[in-house]
N, C-alpha and C positions, 0 to 999 in steps of 0.2 A: 671405630672407625677410624681412621686416621682422619687428620686436619684436610690432607690433599682429598681424601675421598668425600669428605664433607663440602669442601669447597666445589667438586664437581657436581655433587647431586644439588648443591642449591642452585648452582649456575644454570645446571639444566633444568629446574623449576622454574627458575626466573625467566629463561626463553622459551619456555611452552606457555607460561602465562601472558607471554607480549604479544599475542596474535591481532589481528585487524579487529578493531572495535566494530560491533554491529553497527553503529551510526556515525562513525568518525567522519565520514563524507557526505554526509545527508544533505546537505547543505540549506540548513534552518527549518526543515519541516520534519522532522524526525519525531516529535513528541507532540501530543494532541494540543498542550498549550501553546504551539508556535504553529500551528494549522493556518497554511494558506487560504485564502479566500477564493472561494469558485462561484460561478452564477449558475443557475438554472438554465437549461436549453443550450449550453454552449461547452462544445468539447475544449477540454484543456489537454496538455500533454505534459509529461514527466519522465522521469529515469529511475531505475531500481536497479542494484547490482548486490547479490546476496554476499558473494565472498569479496567484496570491495568495501564496504564500510557505508553502504547506503540500503540499507533493508527496506527501510520504511519511508512513505511520505503520508501526511495528515493534511486533508482538506478541510475547509469549514463551509458551510451550507447553511441559509436562512430560509426558513419556510413561512409564507403568511399565515397559514392554518393547517389543520389535519388535512390528510391525505396519503396515499400512495406515493413513494418514492421509487422511481424507477432508475437503476444504475445500469450502465453499460460500459465495460472495460475491453480494451483490444491491445493487446500487446505485440510487439515487433517480432519475437521469436517464439515459435512454438514450444522451445526446449526449457521454458521457467515454469516455476510453479508461483502463484499468485494467489494471496487471500485478499478479497475486496470484503471489508466490513464497515458497518453503520453503527455509530453511538450516538447515544442521546447527549442533550448539553452537559449531563453530570457524567458522562462516560459509562453508561449501562448499556450494553450489549443488545442491538435492535435487530441484526441479522449478518450473515457472512456467507459468502460462496468460496469456492476454491477453483482457480482456473489451473488446472491439474499440468503437470508437464509432459509435454509430447503430444498433448490433445490440440484442441481448437487453440486459437489465439484469441477467443472472444469468451467472456462470460458477462452474465446478467444476474442482476439482485432486485427483488422488489420487496420494500418493508412497508409496514403501516405506520406512519405517525397519527399518533391520536390527539396531539395538539400541535401549532405551529413553533417556531422559533427555531434555535440555532441546532446543526445536527453535525456530526464529526464524521467524515470519510476515511477509512484508512485502506492504502495499498501497501500490502507488504510481500517482498521477495520471501519465499520460504525455499528455495532451492534455484539451482540452474545458473545460466549465463547471466550478465547485464543486458538489459533491454530498457526500450523505450516503451511508453505507453499513452493511450488517448483514454480519456474519461468524459463522461457524460451523466448528468444527473436531470431528471426530467419528472414532471408530474403525471405526465401521460406515456404510454407506451412506445418505443423509438420503434422505426419501421422496421419490418422484417427483413429487409435486405441491407440495411445500414448504409444505404446511398449517401447517406448525409456525413459519413465518417471522413475528416479533413483529412488532406495529405501533407502533414506537417513539414 
């Protein structure tokens, strides 16, 4: 190969490796150790964008004791795939659910916590357009009609 061919090959490899970093624009909550606090029984909002460097948001939640944790997520756009997951304080997966692309805008997850303490919740876009979401964690089942979903 000539020097010019090598230079073109190396340039092409460099350009291909310079795509958008998955969490470059995540806003500080892209990783479990930088999770943002959330309270039980309160809706919070967030944004995720699969192709724009904000694929993951982490939330931190404290439970006083054992119980069933009910999570509800609602996204603004149905054409986005989101995985909602819960992890123990040491990062052990406790459960997850996929809100499929093109289906309902909502997903629910129930996990059993055998002890109280800190839990982590991950909201992760795995495809689709950028979207906003609303998330709520509760120790009791949410209403079936979601009439308490806020209009952010």
